[in-house]
TILUMKOL-721690 format. One record per residue: residue in one letter; x, y, z of N, C-alpha, C in turn. Coordinates in steps of 0.05 Angstrom, whole numbers, padded with zeros to 5 digits, always signed. Atoms other than C-alpha are relative to their C-alpha. Layout:
// residues N
AXYZXYZXYZ;...
***
This chain:
// residues 94
X-00006+00007+00030-00338+00076+00098+00020-00023+00001;X-00019+00021+00004-00309+00009+00081+00025+00005-00012;X-00026-00001+00013-00237+00000+00062+00000-00003-00029;X+00003+00000+00032-00226+00014-00013+00020-00024-00007;X-00014+00021+00010-00195-00050-00049+00023+00015-00016;X-00026-00011+00021-00129-00039-00086-00008+00006-00028;X+00008-00002+00028-00159-00051-00152-00021+00026-00006;X+00020-00023-00001-00214+00004-00138+00018+00023+00000;X-00016-00026-00004-00163+00054-00115+00017+00007-00028;X-00017-00003+00021-00119+00041-00173-00019+00011-00027;X+00019-00010+00023-00178+00047-00226-00004+00028+00004;X+00012-00028-00001-00201+00113-00196+00026+00020-00002;X-00023-00016+00002-00128+00137-00192+00009+00005-00033;X-00002+00001+00029-00123+00120-00267-00017+00024-00015;X+00018-00019+00010-00186+00161-00281+00007+00030+00005;X-00009-00028-00010-00157+00223-00243+00023+00006-00018;X-00021-00008+00018-00094+00218-00283-00008+00010-00029;X+00014-00006+00027-00133+00218-00347-00014+00026-00001;X+00019-00026-00003-00179+00279-00324+00024+00021+00002;X-00020-00022-00003-00113+00318-00302+00015+00006-00030;X-00013-00003+00024-00079+00302-00369-00017+00014-00025;X+00017-00012+00019-00140+00326-00410+00001+00030+00001;X-00003-00029-00006-00131+00396-00379-00024+00016-00005;X+00023-00013+00001-00203+00410-00383-00011+00012+00025;X+00007-00010-00026-00213+00421-00310+00011+00029+00006;X-00012-00026-00014-00209+00487-00275+00020-00006+00022;X-00020+00003-00021-00155+00500-00221-00011-00013+00022;X+00011+00011-00026-00200+00486-00163-00007-00031-00002;X+00009+00027+00003-00227+00423-00192+00024-00019-00003;X-00026+00015+00006-00156+00399-00216+00013-00005+00030;X-00013+00003-00030-00129+00410-00139-00017-00018+00015;X+00017+00021-00017-00188+00372-00112+00006-00026-00009;X-00003+00030+00007-00180+00310-00152+00031-00006+00001;X-00029+00008-00004-00104+00317-00147+00005-00011+00026;X-00002+00010-00027-00111+00313-00071-00011-00029+00004;X+00011+00026+00002-00158+00252-00082+00020-00019-00009;X-00020+00021+00013-00103+00221-00125+00023-00005+00022;X-00021+00005-00023-00049+00232-00070-00010-00019+00020;X+00009+00020-00016-00094+00198-00021-00001-00027-00007;X+00004+00027+00013-00107+00141-00068+00028-00014-00005;X-00027+00011+00005-00032+00135-00080+00010-00012+00026;X-00009+00010-00026-00022+00125-00005-00010-00024+00006;X+00012+00027-00005-00073+00071+00000+00012-00021-00020;X-00011+00020+00014-00043+00034-00058+00026-00007+00009;X-00027+00007-00008+00027+00039-00033+00000-00014+00026;X+00000+00014-00025+00006+00014+00038-00007-00029-00007;X+00011+00030+00008-00031-00047+00008+00023-00014-00015;X-00021+00011+00014+00031-00061-00039+00019-00009+00018;X-00021+00006-00018+00076-00057+00019-00005-00024+00021;X+00008+00020-00016+00036-00100+00063+00001-00028-00014;X-00001+00027+00017+00029-00155+00008+00027-00010-00004;X-00027+00011+00004+00103-00155-00008+00012-00009+00027;X-00011+00011-00028+00120-00165+00068-00010-00027+00004;X+00012+00027-00004+00070-00223+00069+00013-00021-00014;X-00017+00016+00014+00103-00252+00013+00026-00007+00006;X-00028+00006-00010+00171-00249+00040-00001-00018+00023;X+00002+00020-00025+00148-00284+00103-00006-00028-00012;X+00004+00026+00014+00116-00337+00062+00022-00014-00015;X-00022+00014+00017+00176-00348+00017+00020-00011+00019;X-00021+00012-00018+00220-00357+00076-00010-00026+00012;X+00013+00020-00008+00173-00407+00103+00001-00026-00018;X+00000+00019+00022+00173-00445+00038+00029-00013-00002;X-00028+00012+00000+00250-00456+00047+00001-00018+00023;X-00006+00016-00025+00238-00497+00109+00008+00016+00026;X-00006-00015-00024+00257-00441+00156-00023+00003+00020;X+00023-00005-00021+00212-00439+00221-00025-00002-00012;X+00029-00002+00006+00137-00440+00217-00009+00027-00007;X+00009-00027+00009+00098-00384+00187-00011+00016+00025;X+00007-00015-00020+00091-00329+00238-00023+00020-00005;X+00016-00021+00007+00032-00282+00243+00013+00025-00008;X-00009-00020+00009+00042-00221+00205-00020+00024+00002;X+00021-00023-00004+00010-00152+00224+00017+00024-00003;X-00008-00024+00003+00026-00087+00199-00022+00020+00005;X+00021-00019-00010-00011-00027+00232-00006+00018-00027;X+00005-00015+00022-00048+00012+00178+00013+00029-00002;X-00011-00025-00004-00019+00076+00204+00029+00002+00000;X-00031+00001-00004+00055+00057+00207+00010+00021-00021;X-00021-00011+00021+00106+00101+00175+00018-00018-00012;X-00018+00021+00011+00156+00072+00131+00020-00009+00017;X-00024+00006-00017+00211+00072+00183-00013-00021+00021;X+00008+00020-00020+00165+00035+00231-00008-00025-00012;X+00008+00023+00013+00141-00015+00176+00028-00015-00004;X-00025+00013+00004+00220-00029+00166+00006-00013+00026;X-00004+00012-00025+00224-00042+00243-00014-00027+00000;X+00018+00023-00003+00165-00091+00237+00011-00022-00015;X-00010+00023+00018+00197-00128+00177+00025-00010+00013;X-00021+00014-00014+00263-00135+00217-00008-00020+00024;X+00012+00017-00022+00225-00162+00277-00005-00029-00012;X+00007+00023+00008+00191-00210+00236+00021-00019-00015;X-00023+00019+00009+00256-00235+00201+00011-00011+00021;X-00014+00014-00025+00287-00246+00270-00017-00022+00007;X+00016+00020-00010+00227-00287+00288+00002-00025-00014;X-00001+00020+00019+00235-00330+00228+00026-00014+00001;X-00028+00012-00001+00309-00345+00246+00000-00022+00021;
***
């Protein structure tokens, strides 16, 4: 299955919120789409975090500090691992 784009995930998440707010679904269906919503939230958060870190690296480069370094965040990194990666990237730009 190809990776879902941020916009697709966000659109589907908005649909899920709307369905849950309506209150017309049964308990089982509500739980099922709630679980889907949680997964979509994680997808969106990962993509936003990765994009933010790329922007930070690019902004530092624009100030004339060192050349742009390759930026790679593993998809399955935990937040603490992502922070470690950010620190390493910042150090490489100094």
